[in-house]
N, C-alpha and C positions, 0 to 999 in steps of 0.2 A: 531638585528637578523634576517638572511634571512628567509623570509617565505619557508615552504615547497612548493611542485608543488602540492599537495594536496590542502595546504591551498589556495594557487593561486586558484586554480579550484573553490573551494569552495566559495569564495571571488565573483567570476564571476557568479555562478550559482545563488549565492544570490540577486548581482545585476540583472540579467536576469529576476529573480522573481519578484522584486520589480519594473522593469521597465513595466513589464508585466503588473502587478496589475495597475502601475499608468495610463497605456495606456487604460485599460477597466475600470477603476473608482473601482478597489477593493482595500479593505486594505490589506498589504503584511502580516499582522498578521494573517489572514484567510488561508494563504498558507503555509502550511508546507513541509519541504523538508526531502523524507526519503532516503538517502543514500544506494545506493543497491548495497553490498559489497559481492558478490558472486565471487568464483576464484579470489578474492583478500587476501592477507594474513592480517594477525592480526594487523602487524606493521603499513599498512596502515589504517586500522581504527582507532590505536590508533592514528596515524596523525589528522585523521578528526575529532576524539573526540576533540583535543587539542583547535580546533578553537572553540568549543562549539556545535558541532552535535552531538546530542544526540539518533536519531533515525537510527536505522540501518535495512537494507531489506536482506534477506536471502533466497537461491531458494533451496537449499539443506539441509537436514535437521542433517545429520552426519556433514557436514562441518558447519553447522551453530552451532552447541552443542558445538563443538570443538573451535571454537572461542568465543565463551561464557564462556566455562572456562580458557583460557589465558588471557580474557581480565575482568575477575572477578572481578579486584580491580576497574573497571571504572563504573560507575552510565547511563548504557545504555538502551533504549528502544528497545527491538527485535522486529521485524516484520518477519512473515515468508509470503513470498512473489510468492511461486512455489507450483506446482501441489501436491495435498495432496493424498497419500496411506493410507487407510482403517487402515493398519496394523503398520504405525506409528503415530495414534492419540494422543497417550500416552506422546510419548516424545513433543509434539507440544504443547498440554495442561499444561503439567509441567513445559515449558521452556522460553515460548515465551509470549509476553504481548496481541500483535496483530495477526490474522491471516486475510490475503485479498481475499483466494481462496476457500472460500466457495462455495459449487454448488452442494452439495445433504444432504437432510435430514440425513440420515445415518451415515455421517460422522459427522455434527452438534450433532449430539445423543451424539456420543461416546467420541468427544470433552469436551463436558457440563458433561456427566457421568466422566470421569477422570482428568478434572481441580482439583487440589486439592482445598480444603475448606479453607485455610489458605492463599490462594490468592486471588485478586478481581476477579470480572469475567473475560473471556476471551472477548477482543475487536475482533469482527468479520465482516466482509465485504462479501455481497455475489458478487461474480465474474459473472459478465455479458458477455457472447459471442456475444458482441454488433455488430459485422459485421458476426456473422453465419458461421464461419470458422472450416470445420470438425477438422483441427489440433487442435484449442486450446480448453482447458476446458472451463468452464461457462455455466452456464443456459441462456436458452433464453429470451430476455426480454419480452416474453407472460408468462413466467413461474416464475419470479422474486418475485412478491407481494406473489405468492402461498407459496413459500420457506420462505420469510420473517417471515410469517406468523406461519409456523411452528418453526421457529427458536426462534421468541419473546417469545414462553412460555418455554423455556429451562433454568431451574435456574442458570448455570455456566457461560452462554454467555452473551455479551451483542452486539445487531447488532447495529452498529453504521453507514451502507450505504453500498453504491455500489463502485465495482471496475470493470475496463476495460482494456482489452489490443487489442485494435482496428489493424485491418490490416494494415500492413505498406503501407505507401503513404507519399510523398513529398510533395503531392497537398495540400496547405494550407485549401482553401473552404472544400474539401474532410475533412479534419481533423476535422474543426469545426463542418460540418454537424453531424460527428459520436458522438462528445462530445456533441452536444446539444441535441442527441437524450438520452444519457446517464444522463443530466441535467432533461430533461424533465420526465424521468422514476424516478428517486430521488423524483423529486417533488411530483409525484404520490404515492410513498411511504411515504415521509412525509405526506400527506394528507390522506393515511390508515390509518397510525398509529401517531397519531397528541401528542402523549405521549411519546412518545420514543424520544431518544437522537440521531436523526438520520441528524448528522452534517456532514458526510464524506464522499467525491465522491474523490477517490483515481483513477485520471488518468492524463496521461501525463507523457514523459519520454524524455529522452535527446534531441530526435527528433524533438517532438511536444508539448513542454513545453508553447508556448505561446498561442497555438489554445486551448489547456487544461485551461489554466487560463481565456482565454476570455470567455469559456462556464461553468465557475463556479467550476472548481477544487478546493478542498482543501488540497490536497495531491499530489504529483507530486514525481514519483520514479526515481531517476537520479543516474547512473550507471557510464558510460564511460565518461561524463562532468566530473565526479569529481575523477574517479580513473584513467583513462585513458584506454586502450583496456587491456581486461582481459588477465590475464596470462594463 
């Protein structure tokens, strides 16, 4: 049977991840691929899932909820990777396994309060505005540990680490330098909270995957390289 285009793309991304891991003495098992499926139809996600891809990232809440309904027959892990509006926290808390874009305590508290008791703790990452861009969400690197301390005590959240969307650049050395800052911040976080399971560093996308893996990414968020240009 002929492989679908999406299946071919996923195979290629997996190969890129394995090659980068080999190049930088990383274990490929330590790097998870999150298929970012915003603006893609449910049929495309179904094709990706047929290859064994389990984790999917959505940027827009209503779109993500619609796809969850359409794909309810599949055992998928849904990650929210878009900006969080305070009035949308209940739907996030009730329907997603992971939130990557936590950047203020008010939202963290609401997510914890609204997480149903029957579900496991919501897995969360603090988004760091590592390039200090006015147009981007995220806490300043200098404020990340303070927010982490506040999130740690919330009963229905589990802080798993950090996430960033750095300023776009094709300069490989600049990519690595920015990701190295994130890795250093993650190490400070782990040192501050040694008992916590701070094992996730969500960084790297289609254009800077290798640099992110070189500097310790454990989760790469891949959209275009899997699904092609968004519709």
